[in-house]
Short mmCIF file of the C-alpha atoms (twelve columns), coordinates in Angstrom:
data_MODEL
# 
_entry.id   MODEL 
# 
loop_
_atom_site.group_PDB 
_atom_site.id 
_atom_site.type_symbol 
_atom_site.label_atom_id 
_atom_site.label_alt_id 
_atom_site.label_comp_id 
_atom_site.label_asym_id 
_atom_site.label_seq_id 
_atom_site.Cartn_x 
_atom_site.Cartn_y 
_atom_site.Cartn_z 
_atom_site.pdbx_PDB_model_num 
ATOM 1   C CA . MET A 1   -36.194 -27.323 -7.307   1 
ATOM 2   C CA . VAL A 2   -32.953 -25.372 -7.389   1 
ATOM 3   C CA . TRP A 3   -34.888 -22.099 -7.053   1 
ATOM 4   C CA . THR A 4   -36.969 -23.238 -4.073   1 
ATOM 5   C CA . GLN A 5   -35.892 -23.562 -0.489   1 
ATOM 6   C CA . ASP A 6   -34.734 -27.022 0.565    1 
ATOM 7   C CA . ARG A 7   -37.586 -28.411 2.639    1 
ATOM 8   C CA . LEU A 8   -36.118 -31.953 2.727    1 
ATOM 9   C CA . ASP A 9   -33.629 -31.244 5.533    1 
ATOM 10  C CA . ASP A 10  -30.720 -30.839 3.099    1 
ATOM 11  C CA . ARG A 11  -31.072 -34.241 1.464    1 
ATOM 12  C CA . GLN A 12  -29.954 -32.918 -1.927   1 
ATOM 13  C CA . ARG A 13  -26.215 -33.676 -1.455   1 
ATOM 14  C CA . VAL A 14  -25.275 -37.329 -1.758   1 
ATOM 15  C CA . VAL A 15  -22.031 -39.303 -1.827   1 
ATOM 16  C CA . HIS A 16  -21.899 -42.959 -2.843   1 
ATOM 17  C CA . TRP A 17  -19.177 -45.488 -3.565   1 
ATOM 18  C CA . ASP A 18  -19.488 -48.026 -6.369   1 
ATOM 19  C CA . LEU A 19  -17.380 -51.068 -7.284   1 
ATOM 20  C CA . SER A 20  -16.901 -52.456 -10.777  1 
ATOM 21  C CA . GLY A 21  -14.572 -55.027 -12.332  1 
ATOM 22  C CA . GLY A 22  -14.261 -57.185 -9.224   1 
ATOM 23  C CA . PRO A 23  -13.164 -60.823 -9.160   1 
ATOM 24  C CA . THR A 24  -16.673 -61.973 -10.027  1 
ATOM 25  C CA . GLY A 25  -17.006 -59.459 -12.869  1 
ATOM 26  C CA . GLY A 26  -20.445 -58.151 -13.779  1 
ATOM 27  C CA . PRO A 27  -21.825 -54.608 -13.697  1 
ATOM 28  C CA . ALA A 28  -20.993 -51.989 -11.101  1 
ATOM 29  C CA . ARG A 29  -22.733 -52.343 -7.775   1 
ATOM 30  C CA . ARG A 30  -23.510 -49.842 -5.051   1 
ATOM 31  C CA . LEU A 31  -21.523 -50.330 -1.857   1 
ATOM 32  C CA . VAL A 32  -22.439 -47.465 0.421    1 
ATOM 33  C CA . ASP A 33  -24.045 -44.019 0.209    1 
ATOM 34  C CA . MET A 34  -24.750 -41.161 2.580    1 
ATOM 35  C CA . TYR A 35  -26.837 -37.968 2.471    1 
ATOM 36  C CA . SER A 36  -25.577 -34.711 3.884    1 
ATOM 37  C CA . ALA A 37  -28.202 -34.761 6.640    1 
ATOM 38  C CA . GLY A 38  -28.587 -38.502 7.052    1 
ATOM 39  C CA . LYS A 39  -26.690 -41.594 8.028    1 
ATOM 40  C CA . GLN A 40  -24.643 -43.837 5.780    1 
ATOM 41  C CA . ARG A 41  -26.317 -46.833 4.206    1 
ATOM 42  C CA . VAL A 42  -24.452 -50.104 3.391    1 
ATOM 43  C CA . TYR A 43  -26.078 -52.298 0.753    1 
ATOM 44  C CA . GLU A 44  -24.384 -55.726 1.248    1 
ATOM 45  C CA . PRO A 45  -24.873 -57.471 4.607    1 
ATOM 46  C CA . ARG A 46  -21.275 -58.682 4.640    1 
ATOM 47  C CA . ASP A 47  -19.999 -55.094 4.282    1 
ATOM 48  C CA . ARG A 48  -21.805 -53.751 7.313    1 
ATOM 49  C CA . GLY A 49  -19.360 -52.674 9.906    1 
ATOM 50  C CA . ARG A 50  -16.514 -53.180 7.422    1 
ATOM 51  C CA . LEU A 51  -17.094 -50.195 5.090    1 
ATOM 52  C CA . LEU A 52  -17.089 -46.831 6.818    1 
ATOM 53  C CA . LEU A 53  -17.559 -43.178 5.830    1 
ATOM 54  C CA . SER A 54  -16.757 -40.219 8.065    1 
ATOM 55  C CA . PRO A 55  -19.915 -38.824 9.727    1 
ATOM 56  C CA . SER A 56  -18.521 -35.299 9.240    1 
ATOM 57  C CA . ALA A 57  -17.842 -35.802 5.537    1 
ATOM 58  C CA . PHE A 58  -20.147 -32.955 4.433    1 
ATOM 59  C CA . HIS A 59  -18.574 -30.581 6.948    1 
ATOM 60  C CA . ASP A 60  -14.860 -31.174 6.311    1 
ATOM 61  C CA . GLY A 61  -15.142 -32.363 2.661    1 
ATOM 62  C CA . ASN A 62  -13.474 -35.746 3.340    1 
ATOM 63  C CA . PHE A 63  -15.497 -38.512 1.621    1 
ATOM 64  C CA . SER A 64  -12.813 -41.213 1.851    1 
ATOM 65  C CA . LEU A 65  -13.897 -44.850 2.199    1 
ATOM 66  C CA . LEU A 66  -12.278 -47.073 4.821    1 
ATOM 67  C CA . ILE A 67  -12.257 -50.842 4.233    1 
ATOM 68  C CA . ARG A 68  -11.365 -52.956 7.232    1 
ATOM 69  C CA . ALA A 69  -9.431  -56.164 6.534    1 
ATOM 70  C CA . ALA A 70  -9.301  -55.886 2.760    1 
ATOM 71  C CA . GLY A 71  -9.391  -59.189 0.869    1 
ATOM 72  C CA . GLU A 72  -9.442  -60.536 -2.646   1 
ATOM 73  C CA . MET A 73  -13.183 -59.903 -2.925   1 
ATOM 74  C CA . ASP A 74  -12.496 -56.216 -2.477   1 
ATOM 75  C CA . GLU A 75  -10.289 -55.839 -5.571   1 
ATOM 76  C CA . GLY A 76  -11.609 -53.749 -8.424   1 
ATOM 77  C CA . LEU A 77  -12.284 -50.236 -9.608   1 
ATOM 78  C CA . TYR A 78  -13.881 -47.993 -7.005   1 
ATOM 79  C CA . THR A 79  -15.601 -44.728 -7.868   1 
ATOM 80  C CA . CYS A 80  -16.426 -41.940 -5.443   1 
ATOM 81  C CA . ASN A 81  -19.529 -40.099 -6.740   1 
ATOM 82  C CA . LEU A 82  -20.681 -36.712 -5.436   1 
ATOM 83  C CA . HIS A 83  -24.191 -35.585 -6.439   1 
ATOM 84  C CA . HIS A 84  -25.765 -32.238 -5.703   1 
ATOM 85  C CA . HIS A 85  -29.354 -32.592 -6.894   1 
ATOM 86  C CA . TYR A 86  -30.165 -29.105 -5.689   1 
ATOM 87  C CA . CYS A 87  -27.537 -27.496 -7.923   1 
ATOM 88  C CA . HIS A 88  -27.514 -30.191 -10.602  1 
ATOM 89  C CA . LEU A 89  -23.829 -30.926 -10.027  1 
ATOM 90  C CA . TYR A 90  -22.011 -34.245 -10.390  1 
ATOM 91  C CA . GLU A 91  -18.386 -35.167 -9.731   1 
ATOM 92  C CA . THR A 92  -16.632 -38.539 -9.684   1 
ATOM 93  C CA . LEU A 93  -13.210 -39.920 -8.715   1 
ATOM 94  C CA . ALA A 94  -11.848 -43.373 -9.637   1 
ATOM 95  C CA . ILE A 95  -9.373  -45.476 -7.582   1 
ATOM 96  C CA . ARG A 96  -8.214  -49.002 -8.355   1 
ATOM 97  C CA . LEU A 97  -7.636  -51.357 -5.428   1 
ATOM 98  C CA . GLU A 98  -5.259  -54.328 -5.658   1 
ATOM 99  C CA . ILE A 99  -4.547  -56.934 -2.967   1 
ATOM 100 C CA . THR A 100 -1.067  -58.420 -2.488   1 
ATOM 101 C CA . ASP A 101 0.697   -60.827 -0.112   1 
ATOM 102 C CA . ASN A 102 4.022   -58.984 -0.330   1 
ATOM 103 C CA . PRO A 103 4.230   -56.118 2.164    1 
ATOM 104 C CA . ARG A 104 7.033   -54.500 0.144    1 
ATOM 105 C CA . VAL A 105 4.795   -54.031 -2.863   1 
ATOM 106 C CA . ALA A 106 2.067   -52.284 -0.843   1 
ATOM 107 C CA . GLY A 107 1.647   -48.587 -1.618   1 
ATOM 108 C CA . ALA A 108 -0.029  -46.133 -3.989   1 
ATOM 109 C CA . HIS A 109 0.975   -44.893 -7.427   1 
ATOM 110 C CA . TRP A 110 -0.499  -43.100 -10.438  1 
ATOM 111 C CA . ASP A 111 -0.987  -44.983 -13.679  1 
ATOM 112 C CA . GLY A 112 -1.636  -41.903 -15.793  1 
ATOM 113 C CA . GLU A 113 -5.425  -41.949 -15.458  1 
ATOM 114 C CA . LYS A 114 -6.240  -42.840 -11.885  1 
ATOM 115 C CA . GLU A 115 -4.721  -43.727 -8.559   1 
ATOM 116 C CA . VAL A 116 -3.760  -47.373 -7.946   1 
ATOM 117 C CA . LEU A 117 -3.698  -48.527 -4.332   1 
ATOM 118 C CA . VAL A 118 -1.912  -51.789 -3.466   1 
ATOM 119 C CA . VAL A 119 -2.816  -53.149 -0.011   1 
ATOM 120 C CA . GLU A 120 -1.544  -56.170 1.834    1 
ATOM 121 C CA . ARG A 121 -4.105  -58.892 2.431    1 
ATOM 122 C CA . GLY A 122 -6.008  -58.402 5.685    1 
ATOM 123 C CA . ALA A 123 -4.767  -54.815 6.167    1 
ATOM 124 C CA . PRO A 124 -7.130  -51.851 6.192    1 
ATOM 125 C CA . ALA A 125 -7.472  -49.857 2.926    1 
ATOM 126 C CA . LEU A 126 -8.254  -46.167 2.827    1 
ATOM 127 C CA . LEU A 127 -9.628  -44.951 -0.550   1 
ATOM 128 C CA . THR A 128 -9.061  -41.216 -0.544   1 
ATOM 129 C CA . CYS A 129 -11.784 -38.897 -1.892   1 
ATOM 130 C CA . VAL A 130 -11.510 -35.264 -0.710   1 
ATOM 131 C CA . ASN A 131 -13.470 -32.278 -2.091   1 
ATOM 132 C CA . ARG A 132 -13.633 -29.184 0.075    1 
ATOM 133 C CA . ALA A 133 -15.511 -26.949 -2.333   1 
ATOM 134 C CA . HIS A 134 -18.094 -24.828 -0.531   1 
ATOM 135 C CA . VAL A 135 -20.945 -26.361 -2.510   1 
ATOM 136 C CA . TRP A 136 -20.251 -29.711 -0.822   1 
ATOM 137 C CA . THR A 137 -19.504 -28.466 2.686    1 
ATOM 138 C CA . ASN A 138 -21.620 -25.392 3.547    1 
ATOM 139 C CA . ARG A 139 -25.234 -26.341 3.811    1 
ATOM 140 C CA . TYR A 140 -26.520 -23.011 5.080    1 
ATOM 141 C CA . LEU A 141 -25.251 -20.929 2.169    1 
ATOM 142 C CA . GLU A 142 -27.954 -22.207 -0.121   1 
ATOM 143 C CA . GLU A 143 -30.666 -19.950 1.204    1 
ATOM 144 C CA . GLU A 144 -28.357 -16.983 1.707    1 
ATOM 145 C CA . GLN A 145 -27.209 -16.860 -1.919   1 
ATOM 146 C CA . GLN A 146 -30.536 -17.240 -3.698   1 
ATOM 147 C CA . VAL A 147 -31.523 -13.932 -5.314   1 
ATOM 148 C CA . VAL A 148 -34.333 -13.001 -7.696   1 
ATOM 149 C CA . HIS A 149 -34.767 -9.563  -9.220   1 
ATOM 150 C CA . TRP A 150 -37.129 -7.997  -11.741  1 
ATOM 151 C CA . ASP A 151 -36.026 -5.370  -14.282  1 
ATOM 152 C CA . ARG A 152 -38.037 -3.145  -16.608  1 
ATOM 153 C CA . GLN A 153 -37.038 -1.619  -19.946  1 
ATOM 154 C CA . PRO A 154 -39.244 1.217   -21.231  1 
ATOM 155 C CA . PRO A 155 -39.896 1.136   -24.982  1 
ATOM 156 C CA . GLY A 156 -36.743 1.971   -26.919  1 
ATOM 157 C CA . VAL A 157 -34.353 1.438   -23.973  1 
ATOM 158 C CA . PRO A 158 -31.640 -1.288  -24.290  1 
ATOM 159 C CA . HIS A 159 -31.393 -4.057  -21.718  1 
ATOM 160 C CA . ASP A 160 -28.162 -2.703  -20.211  1 
ATOM 161 C CA . ARG A 161 -30.038 0.450   -19.135  1 
ATOM 162 C CA . ALA A 162 -33.040 -1.289  -17.627  1 
ATOM 163 C CA . ASP A 163 -34.561 -0.079  -14.363  1 
ATOM 164 C CA . ARG A 164 -34.470 -2.370  -11.345  1 
ATOM 165 C CA . LEU A 165 -37.920 -2.983  -9.840   1 
ATOM 166 C CA . LEU A 166 -37.519 -5.609  -7.117   1 
ATOM 167 C CA . ASP A 167 -34.838 -7.610  -5.297   1 
ATOM 168 C CA . LEU A 168 -35.898 -10.779 -3.477   1 
ATOM 169 C CA . TYR A 169 -33.658 -12.859 -1.211   1 
ATOM 170 C CA . ALA A 170 -34.369 -16.348 0.098    1 
ATOM 171 C CA . SER A 171 -33.669 -15.065 3.589    1 
ATOM 172 C CA . GLY A 172 -36.810 -12.919 3.356    1 
ATOM 173 C CA . GLU A 173 -35.291 -9.531  2.569    1 
ATOM 174 C CA . ARG A 174 -36.976 -7.466  -0.146   1 
ATOM 175 C CA . ARG A 175 -36.027 -4.206  -1.823   1 
ATOM 176 C CA . ALA A 176 -38.215 -2.080  -4.105   1 
ATOM 177 C CA . TYR A 177 -36.868 0.265   -6.781   1 
ATOM 178 C CA . GLY A 178 -38.204 1.734   -9.992   1 
ATOM 179 C CA . PRO A 179 -40.205 4.879   -10.778  1 
ATOM 180 C CA . PRO A 180 -42.706 6.021   -8.134   1 
ATOM 181 C CA . PHE A 181 -45.726 5.521   -10.387  1 
ATOM 182 C CA . LEU A 182 -44.885 1.809   -10.636  1 
ATOM 183 C CA . ARG A 183 -43.131 1.011   -7.362   1 
ATOM 184 C CA . ASP A 184 -46.270 0.810   -5.241   1 
ATOM 185 C CA . ARG A 185 -48.218 -1.283  -7.751   1 
ATOM 186 C CA . VAL A 186 -45.861 -4.245  -8.237   1 
ATOM 187 C CA . ALA A 187 -45.521 -7.201  -5.882   1 
ATOM 188 C CA . VAL A 188 -44.337 -10.811 -5.643   1 
ATOM 189 C CA . GLU A 189 -45.852 -13.420 -3.358   1 
ATOM 190 C CA . VAL A 190 -44.339 -13.747 0.117    1 
ATOM 191 C CA . ASP A 191 -43.793 -17.508 -0.234   1 
ATOM 192 C CA . ALA A 192 -42.120 -17.198 -3.640   1 
ATOM 193 C CA . PHE A 193 -39.032 -19.200 -2.655   1 
ATOM 194 C CA . ALA A 194 -41.122 -21.879 -0.965   1 
ATOM 195 C CA . ARG A 195 -43.244 -22.490 -4.063   1 
ATOM 196 C CA . GLY A 196 -40.792 -21.422 -6.756   1 
ATOM 197 C CA . ASP A 197 -43.318 -18.895 -8.104   1 
ATOM 198 C CA . PHE A 198 -41.731 -15.485 -8.665   1 
ATOM 199 C CA . SER A 199 -44.517 -14.038 -10.814  1 
ATOM 200 C CA . LEU A 200 -44.782 -10.254 -10.831  1 
ATOM 201 C CA . HIS A 201 -48.213 -8.763  -10.143  1 
ATOM 202 C CA . ILE A 202 -48.990 -5.247  -11.446  1 
ATOM 203 C CA . GLU A 203 -52.168 -3.599  -10.228  1 
ATOM 204 C CA . GLN A 204 -54.233 -1.184  -12.331  1 
ATOM 205 C CA . LEU A 205 -52.305 -1.355  -15.571  1 
ATOM 206 C CA . GLU A 206 -51.690 1.932   -17.361  1 
ATOM 207 C CA . PRO A 207 -50.273 2.726   -20.806  1 
ATOM 208 C CA . ALA A 208 -47.098 3.969   -19.083  1 
ATOM 209 C CA . ASP A 209 -46.479 0.422   -17.820  1 
ATOM 210 C CA . GLU A 210 -45.657 -0.872  -21.285  1 
ATOM 211 C CA . GLY A 211 -42.173 -2.227  -21.857  1 
ATOM 212 C CA . THR A 212 -39.995 -5.300  -21.493  1 
ATOM 213 C CA . TYR A 213 -39.883 -7.011  -18.102  1 
ATOM 214 C CA . SER A 214 -37.183 -9.551  -17.244  1 
ATOM 215 C CA . CYS A 215 -36.954 -11.931 -14.288  1 
ATOM 216 C CA . HIS A 216 -33.394 -12.867 -13.251  1 
ATOM 217 C CA . LEU A 217 -32.793 -15.916 -11.064  1 
ATOM 218 C CA . HIS A 218 -29.366 -16.056 -9.434   1 
ATOM 219 C CA . HIS A 219 -28.038 -18.921 -7.364   1 
ATOM 220 C CA . HIS A 220 -24.547 -17.890 -6.302   1 
ATOM 221 C CA . TYR A 221 -24.197 -20.990 -4.198   1 
ATOM 222 C CA . CYS A 222 -24.661 -23.270 -7.236   1 
ATOM 223 C CA . GLY A 223 -23.242 -20.829 -9.786   1 
ATOM 224 C CA . LEU A 224 -26.490 -20.782 -11.776  1 
ATOM 225 C CA . HIS A 225 -28.293 -18.000 -13.589  1 
ATOM 226 C CA . GLU A 226 -31.555 -17.928 -15.499  1 
ATOM 227 C CA . ARG A 227 -33.418 -15.125 -17.252  1 
ATOM 228 C CA . ARG A 228 -37.033 -14.905 -18.389  1 
ATOM 229 C CA . VAL A 229 -38.198 -12.042 -20.646  1 
ATOM 230 C CA . PHE A 230 -41.764 -10.745 -20.994  1 
ATOM 231 C CA . HIS A 231 -43.074 -8.013  -23.337  1 
ATOM 232 C CA . LEU A 232 -46.011 -6.108  -21.875  1 
ATOM 233 C CA . LYS A 233 -48.404 -4.149  -24.085  1 
ATOM 234 C CA . VAL A 234 -51.396 -2.287  -22.663  1 
ATOM 235 C CA . THR A 235 -54.490 -1.813  -24.823  1 
ATOM 236 C CA . GLU A 236 -57.792 -0.121  -24.243  1 
ATOM 237 C CA . PRO A 237 -60.554 -2.419  -23.031  1 
ATOM 238 C CA . ALA A 238 -62.988 -3.558  -25.671  1 
ATOM 239 C CA . PRO A 239 -66.267 -1.600  -25.629  1 
ATOM 240 C CA . GLN A 240 -69.049 -3.410  -23.874  1 
ATOM 241 C CA . PRO A 241 -72.064 -4.203  -26.045  1 
ATOM 242 C CA . PRO A 242 -75.234 -2.336  -25.051  1 
ATOM 243 C CA . PRO A 243 -77.543 -4.343  -22.794  1 
ATOM 244 C CA . ARG A 244 -80.394 -6.099  -24.497  1 
ATOM 245 C CA . ASP A 245 -83.757 -4.443  -24.048  1 
ATOM 246 C CA . SER A 246 -86.981 -6.161  -23.480  1 
ATOM 247 C CA . PRO A 247 -88.663 -7.460  -26.618  1 
ATOM 248 C CA . GLY A 248 -90.313 -4.671  -28.517  1 
ATOM 249 C CA . ASN A 249 -89.845 -2.240  -31.350  1 
ATOM 250 C CA . GLY A 250 -88.249 0.589   -29.383  1 
ATOM 251 C CA . SER A 251 -85.198 0.745   -27.181  1 
ATOM 252 C CA . SER A 252 -84.917 1.978   -23.639  1 
ATOM 253 C CA . HIS A 253 -84.091 5.669   -23.268  1 
ATOM 254 C CA . SER A 254 -82.776 5.274   -19.731  1 
ATOM 255 C CA . SER A 255 -79.697 3.268   -20.724  1 
ATOM 256 C CA . ALA A 256 -76.527 5.256   -21.474  1 
ATOM 257 C CA . PRO A 257 -75.452 5.235   -25.119  1 
ATOM 258 C CA . ALA A 258 -72.546 2.985   -25.978  1 
ATOM 259 C CA . PRO A 259 -69.299 4.713   -26.913  1 
ATOM 260 C CA . ASP A 260 -68.842 5.208   -30.596  1 
ATOM 261 C CA . PRO A 261 -65.959 2.979   -31.762  1 
ATOM 262 C CA . THR A 262 -65.321 5.262   -34.731  1 
ATOM 263 C CA . LEU A 263 -64.252 8.053   -32.396  1 
ATOM 264 C CA . ALA A 264 -61.300 6.095   -31.041  1 
ATOM 265 C CA . ARG A 265 -60.453 4.886   -34.496  1 
ATOM 266 C CA . GLY A 266 -60.581 8.412   -35.888  1 
ATOM 267 C CA . ARG A 267 -58.348 9.647   -33.060  1 
ATOM 268 C CA . ASN A 268 -55.801 6.959   -33.845  1 
ATOM 269 C CA . VAL A 269 -55.812 7.952   -37.507  1 
ATOM 270 C CA . ILE A 270 -55.231 11.583  -36.600  1 
ATOM 271 C CA . ASN A 271 -52.328 10.673  -34.333  1 
ATOM 272 C CA . VAL A 272 -50.622 8.943   -37.222  1 
ATOM 273 C CA . ILE A 273 -51.415 11.312  -40.100  1 
ATOM 274 C CA . VAL A 274 -51.158 14.768  -38.508  1 
ATOM 275 C CA . PRO A 275 -47.365 14.690  -38.027  1 
ATOM 276 C CA . GLU A 276 -46.889 13.695  -41.663  1 
ATOM 277 C CA . GLY A 277 -49.268 16.493  -42.872  1 
ATOM 278 C CA . ARG A 278 -47.339 19.112  -40.874  1 
ATOM 279 C CA . ALA A 279 -44.075 17.962  -42.328  1 
ATOM 280 C CA . HIS A 280 -45.519 18.156  -45.836  1 
ATOM 281 C CA . PHE A 281 -46.880 21.677  -45.162  1 
ATOM 282 C CA . PHE A 282 -43.513 22.945  -43.905  1 
ATOM 283 C CA . GLN A 283 -41.807 21.376  -46.899  1 
ATOM 284 C CA . GLN A 284 -44.106 23.159  -49.352  1 
ATOM 285 C CA . LEU A 285 -43.740 26.409  -47.411  1 
ATOM 286 C CA . GLY A 286 -39.967 26.077  -47.664  1 
ATOM 287 C CA . TYR A 287 -40.227 25.718  -51.451  1 
ATOM 288 C CA . VAL A 288 -42.400 28.861  -51.714  1 
ATOM 289 C CA . LEU A 289 -40.092 30.944  -49.516  1 
ATOM 290 C CA . ALA A 290 -37.018 29.803  -51.429  1 
ATOM 291 C CA . THR A 291 -38.638 30.732  -54.761  1 
ATOM 292 C CA . LEU A 292 -39.682 34.159  -53.431  1 
ATOM 293 C CA . LEU A 293 -36.186 34.827  -52.092  1 
ATOM 294 C CA . LEU A 294 -34.646 33.905  -55.437  1 
ATOM 295 C CA . PHE A 295 -37.017 36.264  -57.266  1 
ATOM 296 C CA . ILE A 296 -36.129 39.130  -54.908  1 
ATOM 297 C CA . LEU A 297 -32.407 38.538  -55.461  1 
ATOM 298 C CA . LEU A 298 -32.876 38.578  -59.238  1 
ATOM 299 C CA . LEU A 299 -34.905 41.814  -59.033  1 
ATOM 300 C CA . ILE A 300 -32.271 43.540  -56.900  1 
ATOM 301 C CA . THR A 301 -29.521 42.394  -59.272  1 
ATOM 302 C CA . GLY A 302 -31.410 43.832  -62.294  1 
ATOM 303 C CA . ILE A 303 -31.975 47.180  -60.573  1 
ATOM 304 C CA . LEU A 304 -28.304 47.516  -59.605  1 
ATOM 305 C CA . ALA A 305 -27.156 46.605  -63.140  1 
ATOM 306 C CA . THR A 306 -29.477 49.215  -64.714  1 
ATOM 307 C CA . ARG A 307 -28.292 51.977  -62.396  1 
ATOM 308 C CA . GLN A 308 -24.669 51.129  -63.060  1 
ATOM 309 C CA . ARG A 309 -25.204 51.287  -66.827  1 
ATOM 310 C CA . ARG A 310 -26.917 54.682  -66.658  1 
ATOM 311 C CA . ARG A 311 -24.154 56.120  -64.488  1 
ATOM 312 C CA . GLY A 312 -21.527 54.923  -67.007  1 
ATOM 313 C CA . GLY A 313 -23.360 56.682  -69.928  1 
ATOM 314 C CA . TYR A 314 -23.398 60.027  -68.127  1 
ATOM 315 C CA . GLU A 315 -19.692 59.864  -67.416  1 
ATOM 316 C CA . TYR A 316 -18.951 59.072  -71.100  1 
ATOM 317 C CA . SER A 317 -20.910 62.126  -72.400  1 
ATOM 318 C CA . ASP A 318 -19.174 64.391  -69.866  1 
ATOM 319 C CA . LYS A 319 -15.767 63.200  -70.967  1 
ATOM 320 C CA . LYS A 320 -16.627 63.720  -74.671  1 
ATOM 321 C CA . SER A 321 -17.849 67.275  -74.154  1 
ATOM 322 C CA . GLY A 322 -14.750 68.100  -72.142  1 
ATOM 323 C CA . LYS A 323 -12.494 66.930  -74.955  1 
ATOM 324 C CA . SER A 324 -14.281 69.144  -77.535  1 
ATOM 325 C CA . LYS A 325 -13.918 72.247  -75.364  1 
ATOM 326 C CA . GLY A 326 -10.174 71.915  -74.934  1 
ATOM 327 C CA . LYS A 327 -9.409  71.234  -78.648  1 
ATOM 328 C CA . ASP A 328 -7.654  74.016  -80.741  1 
ATOM 329 C CA . VAL A 329 -9.810  75.457  -83.524  1 
ATOM 330 C CA . ASN A 330 -8.203  75.534  -86.989  1 
ATOM 331 C CA . MET A 331 -10.200 77.993  -89.080  1 
ATOM 332 C CA . ALA A 332 -8.518  76.842  -92.238  1 
ATOM 333 C CA . GLU A 333 -10.530 73.621  -92.064  1 
ATOM 334 C CA . PHE A 334 -13.782 75.512  -92.635  1 
ATOM 335 C CA . ALA A 335 -14.718 76.038  -96.269  1 
ATOM 336 C CA . VAL A 336 -15.545 79.586  -97.248  1 
ATOM 337 C CA . VAL A 337 -18.039 80.217  -99.989  1 
ATOM 338 C CA . THR A 338 -16.877 83.037  -102.306 1 
ATOM 339 C CA . GLY A 339 -20.167 83.516  -104.205 1 
ATOM 340 C CA . ASP A 340 -22.651 86.088  -103.272 1 
ATOM 341 C CA . GLN A 341 -21.429 86.423  -99.777  1 
ATOM 342 C CA . ALA A 342 -22.749 89.275  -97.779  1 
ATOM 343 C CA . PHE A 343 -20.203 91.415  -96.065  1 
ATOM 344 C CA . TYR A 344 -20.614 91.711  -92.353  1 
ATOM 345 C CA . LYS A 345 -18.570 92.788  -89.457  1 
ATOM 346 C CA . SER A 346 -17.773 89.799  -87.397  1 
ATOM 347 C CA . GLU A 347 -17.220 89.916  -83.742  1 
ATOM 348 C CA . ASP A 348 -13.719 89.662  -82.452  1 
ATOM 349 C CA . ILE A 349 -13.128 86.186  -81.136  1 
ATOM 350 C CA . GLN A 350 -10.596 86.035  -78.369  1 
ATOM 351 C CA . LEU A 351 -8.677  82.831  -78.903  1 
ATOM 352 C CA . ASP A 352 -5.508  81.584  -77.423  1 
ATOM 353 C CA . TYR A 353 -3.176  80.414  -80.188  1 
ATOM 354 C CA . LYS A 354 -0.025  78.463  -79.881  1 
ATOM 355 C CA . ASN A 355 1.961   80.403  -82.578  1 
ATOM 356 C CA . ASN A 356 1.692   83.362  -84.958  1 
ATOM 357 C CA . ILE A 357 0.973   81.326  -88.056  1 
ATOM 358 C CA . LEU A 358 -2.293  80.059  -86.613  1 
ATOM 359 C CA . LYS A 359 -3.145  83.593  -85.510  1 
ATOM 360 C CA . GLU A 360 -2.594  85.020  -89.004  1 
ATOM 361 C CA . ARG A 361 -4.664  82.301  -90.575  1 
ATOM 362 C CA . ALA A 362 -7.464  83.021  -88.191  1 
ATOM 363 C CA . GLU A 363 -7.347  86.769  -88.873  1 
ATOM 364 C CA . LEU A 364 -7.298  86.137  -92.614  1 
ATOM 365 C CA . ALA A 365 -10.307 83.938  -92.364  1 
ATOM 366 C CA . HIS A 366 -12.274 86.542  -90.395  1 
ATOM 367 C CA . SER A 367 -11.233 89.596  -92.486  1 
ATOM 368 C CA . PRO A 368 -13.403 90.583  -95.547  1 
ATOM 369 C CA . LEU A 369 -12.076 89.386  -98.899  1 
ATOM 370 C CA . PRO A 370 -10.952 92.200  -101.351 1 
ATOM 371 C CA . ALA A 371 -12.898 92.663  -104.575 1 
ATOM 372 C CA . LYS A 372 -11.419 90.857  -107.514 1 
ATOM 373 C CA . ASN A 373 -11.714 92.358  -111.021 1 
ATOM 374 C CA . ILE A 374 -11.610 89.824  -113.841 1 
ATOM 375 C CA . ASP A 375 -10.923 90.893  -117.446 1 
ATOM 376 C CA . LEU A 376 -12.956 88.520  -119.510 1 
ATOM 377 C CA . GLY A 377 -11.502 89.702  -122.843 1 
ATOM 378 C CA . LYS A 378 -7.964  89.046  -121.715 1 
ATOM 379 C CA . GLU A 379 -8.888  85.635  -120.514 1 
ATOM 380 C CA . PHE A 380 -10.609 84.869  -123.777 1 
ATOM 381 C CA . ARG A 381 -7.568  85.902  -125.798 1 
ATOM 382 C CA . LYS A 382 -5.353  83.607  -123.715 1 
ATOM 383 C CA . GLU A 383 -7.526  80.727  -124.487 1 
ATOM 384 C CA . TYR A 384 -7.676  81.552  -128.175 1 
ATOM 385 C CA . CYS A 385 -3.909  81.773  -128.527 1 
ATOM 386 C CA . LYS A 386 -3.514  78.373  -126.998 1 
# 
């Protein structure tokens, strides 16, 4: 009822006074009550005309009870009860009334839990109950502060980033939001607040309409809030079975063939598997390219190492030959055979010598050796004498 308009002439706010613990004891009894749009009602015949409530109580927030000529039968614990059935609110206030014959004792005090009012016998007693909150005084704010709105969350979108679709006010104002493809296809009944039915109607459902829909009910007047969540999933319609033909062995050729259900199923399988197959293909291709690149790097490294080694060998042979050319030639190191050596005229070798000794040795080595005459008899006699 809180989400519908009040069609009972604002009879949802009630104030009533109860009395308990009187001289006769027993349970609490109702003394008087009054609706916000009605008149007060007194339950006991003897209290009529003696118990009064202000007719403007629900306008000025003063719900005090006036007792004319209070007596001993009026002693007890009084409770002022405020009910708002529309907003499901309840408030109560307790006051204890005591009757005395001493005028000096009359007055009000606080006993730590409630107010205690001491009244002289036969004097009027005013039990104060004041509550000026807007929920008890302003009757026309109920319809002005009732708001309902619908939100939509596309798949994968959190609720704090939902799109607003509709705003509905109890006063009749409506506002449409949302994406264009959905704005013109959603609607809520005109008498939603009268019937309390805020259902959202979507015409011609499409796969793009999938998502989470939430209905928010706000009652700022009562301080209430409710939220209903719906998950919408759109599926393809089930294929219609082919119409039955007349009894016989053959089938009618004029009827259109039924759609093959395996086609849709195969398409769904492809949609799931193809992305995984592509990923696997690119992964294998990456392995092949990485292996080929590694092989090329190894080949280039081997070629560079081989060329470097060959270049180092050539430099070593050049250095060795250069050392042999610059070395001084000592002819004394060559052995000369003195046997049957043929005499020949050697060519003059132009050499650069460091001193004369080396030059003489070289000339001696190149000059022909003189003939040596050996006396064999003399040599034989020397050996014999020894």
